[in-house]
Backbone as CSV, one residue per row, in Angstrom:
resi,resn,N_x,N_y,N_z,CA_x,CA_y,CA_z,C_x,C_y,C_z
1,MET,34.909,-23.819,74.054,33.781,-22.998,74.509,34.095,-22.297,75.825
2,ILE,34.653,-23.118,76.723,35.017,-22.551,78.027,36.078,-21.483,77.860
3,LYS,37.063,-21.756,76.999,38.124,-20.768,76.764,37.573,-19.491,76.173
4,ALA,36.588,-19.599,75.301,35.988,-18.418,74.671,35.281,-17.557,75.707
5,ASN,34.521,-18.282,76.568,33.822,-17.545,77.633,34.811,-16.869,78.585
6,LEU,35.885,-17.569,78.887,36.904,-17.015,79.783,37.536,-15.765,79.179
7,LYS,37.796,-15.817,77.889,38.368,-14.650,77.203,37.416,-13.465,77.257
8,LYS,36.095,-13.783,77.068,35.106,-12.690,77.120,35.064,-12.061,78.510
9,ILE,35.144,-12.942,79.530,35.117,-12.427,80.919,36.341,-11.561,81.193
10,ILE,37.499,-12.058,80.762,38.746,-11.291,80.975,38.680,-9.970,80.239
11,ALA,38.182,-10.024,79.010,38.067,-8.792,78.220,37.124,-7.808,78.890
12,PHE,36.021,-8.330,79.436,35.047,-7.469,80.115,35.657,-6.812,81.364
13,VAL,36.408,-7.616,82.128,37.052,-7.094,83.347,38.064,-6.016,83.001
14,VAL,38.869,-6.296,81.949,39.881,-5.319,81.527,39.231,-4.014,81.088
15,LEU,38.171,-4.155,80.272,37.471,-2.955,79.804,36.846,-2.184,80.966
16,SER,36.326,-2.930,81.925,35.716,-2.294,83.104,36.773,-1.514,83.890
17,LEU,37.938,-2.150,84.063,39.014,-1.475,84.795,39.486,-0.226,84.062
18,VAL,39.600,-0.346,82.742,40.006,0.819,81.939,38.992,1.938,82.072
19,LEU,37.702,1.564,82.022,36.634,2.552,82.116,36.642,3.234,83.479
20,VAL,36.805,2.441,84.538,36.862,3.016,85.889,38.064,3.948,86.031
21,GLY,39.207,3.506,85.495,40.397,4.349,85.551,40.219,5.642,84.793
22,PHE,39.565,5.551,83.639,39.325,6.744,82.821,38.400,7.719,83.549
23,ILE,37.333,7.162,84.144,36.402,8.024,84.896,37.123,8.698,86.063
24,GLY,37.958,7.910,86.753,38.718,8.489,87.869,39.664,9.569,87.405
25,PHE,40.297,9.340,86.255,41.221,10.338,85.708,40.493,11.632,85.366
26,VAL,39.325,11.482,84.737,38.541,12.659,84.357,38.092,13.430,85.589
27,GLU,37.623,12.662,86.609,37.182,13.313,87.840,38.342,14.036,88.516
28,LYS,39.518,13.403,88.483,40.694,14.005,89.095,41.097,15.271,88.366
29,GLN,41.063,15.200,87.032,41.411,16.375,86.243,40.411,17.502,86.478
30,THR,39.130,17.141,86.613,38.107,18.148,86.896,38.329,18.756,88.268
31,LEU,38.691,17.898,89.235,38.961,18.362,90.586,40.078,19.399,90.592
32,TYR,41.131,19.136,89.823,42.279,20.017,89.815,41.991,21.331,89.088
33,LYS,40.862,21.417,88.414,40.498,22.659,87.741,39.616,23.544,88.608
34,THR,39.371,23.109,89.833,38.533,23.887,90.741,39.288,24.198,92.024
35,PHE,38.870,25.260,92.669,39.474,25.702,93.924,39.184,24.689,95.028
36,GLN,40.239,24.283,95.751,40.094,23.251,96.777,40.471,23.726,98.177
37,GLY,40.828,24.991,98.331,41.171,25.489,99.664,42.403,26.381,99.632
38,THR,42.795,26.842,100.809,43.899,27.805,100.936,44.932,27.316,101.937
39,GLU,46.182,27.487,101.588,47.280,27.248,102.517,48.035,28.564,102.710
40,ILE,48.232,28.956,103.971,48.836,30.246,104.289,50.203,30.012,104.920
41,HIS,51.195,30.692,104.391,52.557,30.605,104.913,53.010,32.025,105.279
42,ILE,53.146,32.294,106.575,53.538,33.623,107.049,54.969,33.560,107.573
43,GLU,55.787,34.442,107.080,57.183,34.514,107.519,57.254,35.325,108.807
44,GLY,57.674,34.691,109.890,57.736,35.365,111.182,58.880,36.363,111.254
45,VAL,58.756,37.314,112.173,59.805,38.296,112.443,60.378,37.969,113.815
46,SER,61.577,37.374,113.824,62.215,36.935,115.071,61.279,36.025,115.868
47,GLY,60.547,35.176,115.149,59.643,34.240,115.800,58.318,34.827,116.224
48,VAL,58.081,36.102,115.901,56.841,36.780,116.293,55.955,36.950,115.063
49,TYR,54.660,36.753,115.265,53.696,36.877,114.167,52.684,37.966,114.511
50,PHE,52.803,39.109,113.829,51.880,40.220,114.059,50.575,40.021,113.291
51,VAL,50.587,39.116,112.347,49.369,38.732,111.628,49.326,37.216,111.599
52,GLU,48.133,36.651,111.831,48.012,35.203,111.963,47.079,34.630,110.898
53,ASP,47.131,33.296,110.774,46.327,32.596,109.758,44.839,32.909,109.897
54,ASP,44.338,32.894,111.128,42.908,33.138,111.347,42.497,34.516,110.836
55,GLU,43.374,35.488,111.034,43.076,36.853,110.591,43.042,36.924,109.066
56,ILE,43.967,36.232,108.415,43.992,36.204,106.949,42.745,35.513,106.409
57,ASN,42.376,34.400,107.013,41.168,33.688,106.573,39.917,34.536,106.752
58,LYS,39.864,35.288,107.829,38.711,36.163,108.068,38.618,37.232,106.989
59,ILE,39.770,37.819,106.623,39.784,38.832,105.566,39.302,38.234,104.248
60,LEU,39.785,37.036,103.922,39.383,36.384,102.670,37.889,36.073,102.660
61,ASN,37.374,35.581,103.775,35.949,35.233,103.844,35.062,36.455,103.686
62,GLU,35.493,37.566,104.270,34.674,38.777,104.207,34.793,39.476,102.852
63,ALA,36.000,39.497,102.307,36.222,40.226,101.053,35.854,39.405,99.818
64,PHE,35.946,38.080,99.928,35.700,37.214,98.762,34.751,36.081,99.151
65,PRO,33.471,36.386,99.358,32.509,35.351,99.788,32.328,34.235,98.762
66,ASP,32.653,34.476,97.493,32.501,33.445,96.453,33.698,32.499,96.383
67,LEU,34.719,32.759,97.167,35.918,31.923,97.143,35.663,30.667,97.974
68,LYS,35.004,29.691,97.347,34.632,28.455,98.024,35.078,27.253,97.193
69,VAL,35.182,26.131,97.864,35.583,24.891,97.177,34.632,24.619,96.017
70,GLY,35.207,24.332,94.855,34.427,24.079,93.652,34.441,25.214,92.660
71,LEU,34.902,26.403,93.111,35.005,27.539,92.197,36.052,27.241,91.132
72,MET,35.743,27.526,89.884,36.699,27.283,88.813,37.965,28.113,89.054
73,LEU,39.108,27.504,88.783,40.376,28.168,89.095,40.528,29.496,88.374
74,GLU,40.021,29.588,87.137,40.166,30.844,86.405,39.337,31.969,87.014
75,GLU,38.433,31.614,87.941,37.601,32.618,88.593,38.176,33.065,89.939
76,VAL,39.286,32.472,90.357,39.925,32.888,91.612,40.617,34.236,91.381
77,PRO,40.219,35.293,92.086,40.754,36.651,91.828,42.120,36.857,92.479
78,MET,43.144,36.326,91.860,44.487,36.327,92.441,44.987,37.735,92.771
79,LYS,44.946,38.626,91.791,45.464,39.986,91.980,44.668,40.736,93.040
80,ALA,43.361,40.549,93.038,42.511,41.221,94.020,42.809,40.725,95.433
81,ILE,43.088,39.429,95.547,43.434,38.856,96.854,44.745,39.455,97.359
82,GLU,45.752,39.530,96.482,47.031,40.118,96.877,46.850,41.569,97.297
83,ALA,46.076,42.331,96.516,45.870,43.748,96.810,45.140,43.926,98.140
84,ARG,44.160,43.073,98.395,43.399,43.207,99.646,44.266,42.888,100.844
85,LEU,45.068,41.851,100.771,45.916,41.475,101.905,47.032,42.491,102.140
86,LEU,47.474,43.142,101.070,48.490,44.190,101.228,47.938,45.398,101.976
87,GLY,46.611,45.481,102.102,46.003,46.555,102.870,46.132,46.364,104.370
88,HIS,46.526,45.166,104.790,46.754,44.926,106.217,48.030,45.658,106.631
89,PRO,48.007,46.431,107.713,49.172,47.257,108.066,50.454,46.478,108.321
90,PHE,50.360,45.224,108.752,51.558,44.462,109.057,52.019,43.580,107.902
91,VAL,51.255,43.533,106.818,51.644,42.717,105.672,52.555,43.529,104.752
92,LYS,53.753,43.034,104.558,54.742,43.718,103.726,54.642,43.279,102.268
93,SER,54.462,41.987,102.035,54.337,41.477,100.672,53.470,40.228,100.671
94,VAL,52.818,39.976,99.528,51.960,38.801,99.362,52.245,38.192,97.997
95,GLN,52.411,36.886,97.974,52.547,36.169,96.709,51.503,35.057,96.690
96,ALA,50.547,35.174,95.763,49.482,34.178,95.640,49.777,33.263,94.460
97,MET,49.713,31.958,94.697,49.974,30.973,93.647,48.961,29.843,93.756
98,LEU,48.515,29.347,92.597,47.608,28.209,92.563,48.396,26.946,92.249
99,GLY,48.293,25.956,93.126,48.990,24.700,92.925,48.228,23.774,91.998
100,GLN,48.851,22.678,91.596,48.243,21.734,90.672,46.997,21.064,91.247
101,LYS,46.915,20.989,92.546,45.777,20.330,93.178,44.654,21.313,93.526
102,GLY,44.720,22.509,92.989,43.663,23.481,93.224,43.788,24.208,94.542
103,ILE,44.951,24.161,95.166,45.174,24.835,96.446,45.763,26.222,96.193
104,LEU,45.160,27.236,96.810,45.684,28.591,96.735,46.731,28.765,97.823
105,ASN,47.973,28.931,97.420,49.077,29.123,98.362,49.368,30.607,98.511
106,LEU,49.330,31.084,99.748,49.611,32.485,100.044,50.899,32.577,100.852
107,LYS,51.906,33.217,100.272,53.175,33.428,100.956,53.224,34.884,101.397
108,ILE,53.262,35.103,102.703,53.135,36.455,103.266,54.358,36.792,104.103
109,SER,54.912,37.979,103.871,55.986,38.488,104.728,55.461,39.685,105.512
110,GLN,56.007,39.881,106.713,55.527,40.929,107.601,56.480,42.123,107.640
111,HIS,55.927,43.276,107.975,56.772,44.415,108.291,57.469,44.160,109.625
112,GLN,58.696,44.654,109.746,59.459,44.475,110.985,59.560,45.797,111.730
113,PRO,58.975,45.903,112.930,59.096,47.138,113.712,60.526,47.330,114.190
114,ILE,61.010,48.567,114.083,62.358,48.885,114.549,62.333,49.925,115.665
115,ALA,61.212,50.650,115.769,61.040,51.663,116.812,59.548,51.874,117.024
116,ARG,59.226,52.560,118.123,57.815,52.792,118.465,57.628,54.251,118.845
117,ILE,56.678,54.908,118.213,56.330,56.282,118.573,55.272,56.224,119.658
118,ALA,55.598,56.778,120.821,54.682,56.775,121.957,53.991,58.134,122.045
119,GLN,52.668,58.097,122.115,51.881,59.319,122.203,51.023,59.287,123.470
120,PRO,51.135,60.283,124.353,50.365,60.258,125.608,48.862,60.406,125.402
121,LEU,48.444,61.070,124.332,47.026,61.358,124.131,46.441,60.671,122.904
122,ALA,47.184,59.772,122.310,46.696,59.063,121.114,47.356,57.697,121.037
123,ALA,46.927,56.911,120.062,47.470,55.567,119.906,48.922,55.615,119.445
124,ASP,49.712,54.666,119.917,51.103,54.558,119.500,51.179,53.999,118.082
125,GLY,52.379,54.041,117.538,52.611,53.455,116.223,54.018,52.914,116.121
126,TYR,54.201,51.907,115.282,55.531,51.360,115.030,56.154,52.024,113.810
127,ILE,57.473,52.122,113.823,58.251,52.492,112.643,58.901,51.217,112.129
128,THR,58.693,50.890,110.865,59.262,49.677,110.295,60.699,49.921,109.837
129,THR,61.362,48.855,109.428,62.741,48.978,108.951,62.840,49.834,107.695
130,GLU,61.722,50.001,106.981,61.707,50.843,105.773,61.314,52.287,106.087
131,GLY,60.979,52.577,107.356,60.593,53.932,107.727,59.101,54.191,107.659
132,LYS,58.324,53.166,107.369,56.871,53.313,107.312,56.305,53.286,108.723
133,VAL,55.301,54.129,108.980,54.640,54.161,110.278,53.354,53.346,110.186
134,ILE,53.218,52.354,111.064,52.047,51.475,111.050,51.461,51.398,112.455
135,PRO,50.205,51.001,112.587,49.603,50.874,113.922,50.274,49.762,114.728
136,THR,50.107,49.825,116.026,50.587,48.737,116.870,49.650,47.536,116.727
137,SER,50.138,46.393,117.155,49.366,45.159,117.033,48.608,44.874,118.323
138,THR,47.392,44.353,118.196,46.626,43.944,119.368,47.067,42.572,119.868
139,SER,47.832,41.865,119.037,48.244,40.505,119.387,49.593,40.466,120.107
140,TYR,50.528,41.283,119.639,51.879,41.224,120.183,52.441,42.630,120.381
141,THR,53.358,42.739,121.350,54.096,43.975,121.570,55.570,43.696,121.327
142,SER,56.185,44.493,120.485,57.596,44.316,120.174,58.430,45.285,121.005
143,ARG,59.439,44.770,121.674,60.311,45.609,122.502,61.325,46.289,121.594
144,VAL,61.108,47.559,121.338,61.950,48.307,120.412,62.261,49.684,121.010
145,LEU,63.087,50.424,120.312,63.445,51.780,120.707,62.197,52.664,120.734
146,ILE,62.061,53.477,121.793,60.898,54.355,121.953,61.235,55.769,121.472
147,LEU,60.297,56.362,120.736,60.416,57.765,120.325,59.285,58.563,120.951
148,GLU,59.620,59.698,121.552,58.627,60.603,122.108,58.957,62.023,121.668
149,GLY,58.068,62.960,121.979,58.309,64.356,121.650,57.378,64.866,120.569
150,ASP,57.282,66.193,120.480,56.349,66.836,119.556,56.623,66.467,118.099
151,TYR,57.904,66.453,117.727,58.225,66.169,116.330,57.974,64.696,116.007
152,ALA,58.219,63.818,116.972,57.945,62.389,116.767,56.454,62.173,116.537
153,GLU,55.619,62.882,117.286,54.168,62.753,117.107,53.740,63.294,115.746
154,MET,54.393,64.343,115.279,54.091,64.877,113.958,54.446,63.869,112.871
155,LEU,55.572,63.163,113.056,55.972,62.152,112.092,54.984,60.999,112.061
156,MET,54.331,60.747,113.181,53.307,59.702,113.240,52.209,59.992,112.230
157,ASP,51.849,61.241,112.101,50.781,61.624,111.172,51.241,61.564,109.715
158,LYS,52.559,61.640,109.486,53.086,61.619,108.117,52.957,60.235,107.481
159,GLY,53.096,59.201,108.302,52.984,57.849,107.784,54.275,57.255,107.274
160,ASP,55.270,58.096,106.993,56.563,57.610,106.491,57.610,58.648,106.863
161,ILE,58.513,58.289,107.770,59.450,59.299,108.270,60.619,59.531,107.321
162,THR,60.845,58.630,106.357,61.973,58.818,105.449,61.760,60.005,104.514
163,ALA,60.503,60.346,104.252,60.229,61.469,103.352,60.470,62.804,104.042
164,ASP,60.210,62.874,105.350,60.304,64.139,106.063,61.614,64.285,106.838
165,MET,62.118,63.185,107.406,63.341,63.260,108.217,64.146,61.976,108.043
166,PRO,64.738,61.781,106.864,65.481,60.533,106.614,66.657,60.339,107.555
167,GLU,67.253,61.443,108.028,68.393,61.311,108.929,68.004,60.659,110.258
168,LEU,66.737,60.788,110.647,66.281,60.138,111.875,66.315,58.615,111.717
169,MET,65.962,58.132,110.530,66.056,56.689,110.283,67.497,56.222,110.372
170,ASP,68.430,57.048,109.911,69.849,56.704,110.026,70.246,56.553,111.489
171,LEU,69.742,57.450,112.334,70.041,57.388,113.765,69.418,56.142,114.398
172,ILE,68.172,55.870,114.065,67.498,54.686,114.611,68.239,53.416,114.206
173,ARG,68.608,53.326,112.935,69.331,52.134,112.460,70.687,52.005,113.138
174,TYR,71.373,53.126,113.318,72.698,53.088,113.949,72.591,52.503,115.354
175,ILE,71.579,52.920,116.088,71.405,52.449,117.462,71.003,50.977,117.476
176,THR,70.011,50.623,116.686,69.458,49.266,116.759,70.377,48.208,116.154
177,GLU,71.265,48.612,115.264,72.167,47.650,114.639,73.460,47.441,115.425
178,ASP,73.671,48.252,116.468,74.852,48.115,117.318,74.432,47.419,118.616
179,GLU,75.071,46.334,118.951,74.656,45.533,120.107,74.688,46.345,121.405
180,PHE,75.748,47.125,121.611,75.858,47.884,122.857,74.846,49.019,122.916
181,TRP,74.796,49.831,121.865,73.889,50.983,121.896,72.435,50.549,121.892
182,ASN,72.143,49.448,121.258,70.770,48.942,121.244,70.313,48.559,122.653
183,ALA,71.245,48.067,123.465,70.920,47.715,124.848,70.922,48.936,125.764
184,GLN,71.756,49.910,125.463,71.950,51.050,126.362,70.975,52.199,126.110
185,ILE,70.694,52.504,124.859,69.795,53.622,124.537,68.370,53.085,124.419
186,THR,67.497,53.553,125.281,66.133,53.041,125.331,65.114,53.985,124.709
187,GLU,65.443,55.279,124.625,64.426,56.237,124.176,65.075,57.444,123.501
188,LEU,64.414,57.932,122.461,64.779,59.194,121.821,63.649,60.183,122.054
189,GLU,64.012,61.367,122.510,63.045,62.456,122.601,63.311,63.395,121.427
190,VAL,62.362,63.457,120.506,62.544,64.236,119.288,61.565,65.410,119.324
191,ASN,62.072,66.582,119.692,61.220,67.769,119.785,61.282,68.620,118.527
192,SER,62.379,68.505,117.785,62.527,69.187,116.500,63.655,68.498,115.750
193,ARG,63.929,68.953,114.548,64.990,68.324,113.754,66.354,68.394,114.437
194,ASP,66.609,69.488,115.153,67.928,69.675,115.767,67.879,69.597,117.290
195,HIS,66.830,69.009,117.819,66.705,68.899,119.281,66.305,67.473,119.646
196,ILE,67.316,66.587,119.639,67.106,65.177,119.962,67.866,64.859,121.250
197,ARG,67.189,64.190,122.145,67.798,63.742,123.389,67.769,62.224,123.456
198,LEU,68.810,61.638,124.063,68.881,60.200,124.251,68.738,59.878,125.730
199,TYR,67.972,58.830,126.031,67.825,58.354,127.399,68.398,56.948,127.494
200,GLN,69.053,56.654,128.621,69.852,55.443,128.752,69.201,54.396,129.646
201,GLN,69.585,53.148,129.418,69.190,52.060,130.297,69.929,52.161,131.620
202,VAL,71.233,52.472,131.565,72.062,52.627,132.761,72.646,54.031,132.751
203,GLY,72.423,54.788,133.839,72.910,56.156,133.908,71.756,57.147,133.862
204,ARG,71.810,58.164,134.725,70.700,59.116,134.793,70.882,60.296,133.848
205,GLN,72.045,60.417,133.231,72.330,61.562,132.381,71.454,61.578,131.122
206,VAL,70.904,62.738,130.844,70.237,62.948,129.561,71.305,63.363,128.560
207,ILE,71.337,62.701,127.417,72.360,63.012,126.407,71.752,63.927,125.354
208,GLU,72.255,65.159,125.285,71.819,66.118,124.270,72.544,65.779,122.967
209,PHE,71.799,65.255,122.009,72.413,64.779,120.775,72.400,65.827,119.669
210,GLY,71.489,66.803,119.761,71.356,67.810,118.705,70.576,67.262,117.532
211,ASP,71.094,67.440,116.311,70.415,66.898,115.139,70.899,65.467,114.876
212,ALA,70.350,64.839,113.866,70.676,63.441,113.575,71.740,63.329,112.496
213,HIS,72.704,64.247,112.504,73.825,64.202,111.565,75.117,63.914,112.326
214,ASP,76.159,63.517,111.592,77.459,63.221,112.194,77.307,62.178,113.309
215,ILE,76.501,61.169,113.025,76.071,60.222,114.057,77.234,59.439,114.656
216,ALA,78.067,58.853,113.826,79.162,58.016,114.326,80.110,58.821,115.208
217,ASN,80.423,60.037,114.785,81.326,60.888,115.571,80.728,61.221,116.939
218,LYS,79.447,61.488,116.974,78.797,61.808,118.244,78.808,60.603,119.183
219,PHE,78.562,59.417,118.643,78.589,58.232,119.492,80.011,57.896,119.939
220,ASP,80.991,58.237,119.141,82.380,58.073,119.588,82.646,58.938,120.809
221,ARG,82.095,60.149,120.813,82.287,61.036,121.969,81.499,60.554,123.190
222,ILE,80.326,59.986,122.962,79.577,59.408,124.083,80.365,58.248,124.678
223,ALA,81.014,57.457,123.824,81.837,56.344,124.297,83.012,56.854,125.132
224,VAL,83.605,57.973,124.722,84.688,58.580,125.507,84.172,58.986,126.881
225,PHE,82.959,59.545,126.933,82.340,59.925,128.204,82.212,58.712,129.113
226,TYR,81.776,57.576,128.555,81.634,56.356,129.351,82.985,55.821,129.834
227,LYS,83.961,55.816,128.932,85.225,55.141,129.224,86.197,55.996,130.036
228,GLU,86.175,57.300,129.846,87.213,58.145,130.447,86.692,59.102,131.518
229,ILE,85.498,59.609,131.344,84.998,60.623,132.285,84.254,59.988,133.454
230,LEU,83.328,59.097,133.173,82.542,58.483,134.247,83.397,57.706,135.256
231,PRO,84.409,56.910,134.794,85.229,56.202,135.783,85.919,57.142,136.777
232,ARG,86.234,58.368,136.363,86.898,59.322,137.245,85.907,60.101,138.097
233,LYS,84.792,60.482,137.502,83.849,61.356,138.184,82.699,60.608,138.861
234,GLY,82.394,59.404,138.379,81.277,58.648,138.935,80.004,58.823,138.112
235,TRP,79.124,57.820,138.197,77.914,57.812,137.378,76.942,58.927,137.752
236,ASN,76.993,59.402,138.966,76.030,60.415,139.415,76.594,61.829,139.426
237,ALA,77.737,62.025,138.810,78.377,63.339,138.846,77.676,64.347,137.941
238,TYR,77.030,63.909,136.884,76.425,64.824,135.912,74.972,64.435,135.629
239,ASP,74.183,65.459,135.308,72.784,65.249,134.924,72.589,65.339,133.410
240,ARG,73.495,66.044,132.746,73.327,66.264,131.308,74.676,66.174,130.614
241,VAL,74.679,65.538,129.456,75.873,65.439,128.618,75.485,65.870,127.218
242,SER,76.268,66.761,126.632,75.952,67.252,125.294,77.083,66.925,124.323
243,VAL,76.679,66.360,123.169,77.641,66.118,122.089,77.163,66.815,120.807
244,LYS,76.243,67.755,120.950,75.658,68.375,119.767,76.599,69.373,119.089
245,PHE,77.608,69.825,119.812,78.584,70.739,119.208,79.776,69.934,118.698
246,LYS,80.277,70.303,117.559,81.322,69.545,116.879,82.562,69.378,117.746
247,ASP,83.002,68.118,117.877,84.233,67.741,118.569,84.257,68.159,120.047
248,GLN,83.074,68.286,120.666,83.007,68.664,122.067,82.164,67.687,122.880
249,ILE,82.526,67.577,124.168,81.712,66.870,125.146,81.476,67.838,126.292
250,VAL,80.252,68.244,126.485,79.909,69.193,127.547,79.136,68.451,128.618
251,CYS,79.671,68.442,129.862,79.032,67.735,130.967,78.595,68.738,132.024
252,GLU,77.386,68.593,132.479,76.851,69.500,133.501,76.133,68.716,134.594
C-alpha cells in the first residue's frame, strides 16, 4: 500500500515537472516570436562616431512608435527601418537582422569624411571617400583637407563631386593617401576647373596647380622645388610657385 502511494506521488511529481517544463517551453517560444528590444552596432571611423546610439534610438522611436516590446516579429518593418536610417547623412549602410531571442540587431557603417568644403556665408560640408557631400556633424569635427573657392562652393550644392569634377576627387585622394602631402598640404582653393591653388602647412608660397590632371607629375615637380630650389634660395625667397604648365616650375 505504501509502495503504491509512493509510486503515485512520484508519478504526480514527474508529471508536474513535465507540465511546468512544457509551459516554460511554450512561454519561451512565444517570447522568441515577439520583439524584445534593439542592439545597435556602429562601426567607428578612426575611433570617431559621427552618429551615436542615442540618435539612432531617437529616430526609431519617432519613426516607428509601434516598435515596442511584445510586437510580433513578423510585424517589425525591417526594410522600412533600414531605409529610414539610410536617410541619416552620416549613415553609409544599415543591416537589420532579427536574432533568435527577438532582438533587432542593427549593424551600421558610417561615411568617412576626406575633405571639408568651407563656405564663409553658409554652412560647411564634408566630402566623403566616395565623393558624396554631406553636412558637418554637431557632435564631432574631423581634421581633414579644406576646400575653398567659388567652384568648391558650387560643388557643395551638387551633392556629389564625382559627377561634375571626378578629377578633383583624384587630387584629394592623392594628397590624403600620401603621408607627406597629407601633412604638408592643408587647403585647396578651387575657383574653376583649371584654377586650383594649394596652401601649405610649412612655407608661405602659394602653389599654382592649374587643373587636377597630371597629378603625380605636378607633385614630382613640387618635390623638386622643395629639395633643390628652396635649400639654395631659402623658404622666403618666393611668394608663388607654379606647376600648371607641363614640365615647368615657375617661381616668383
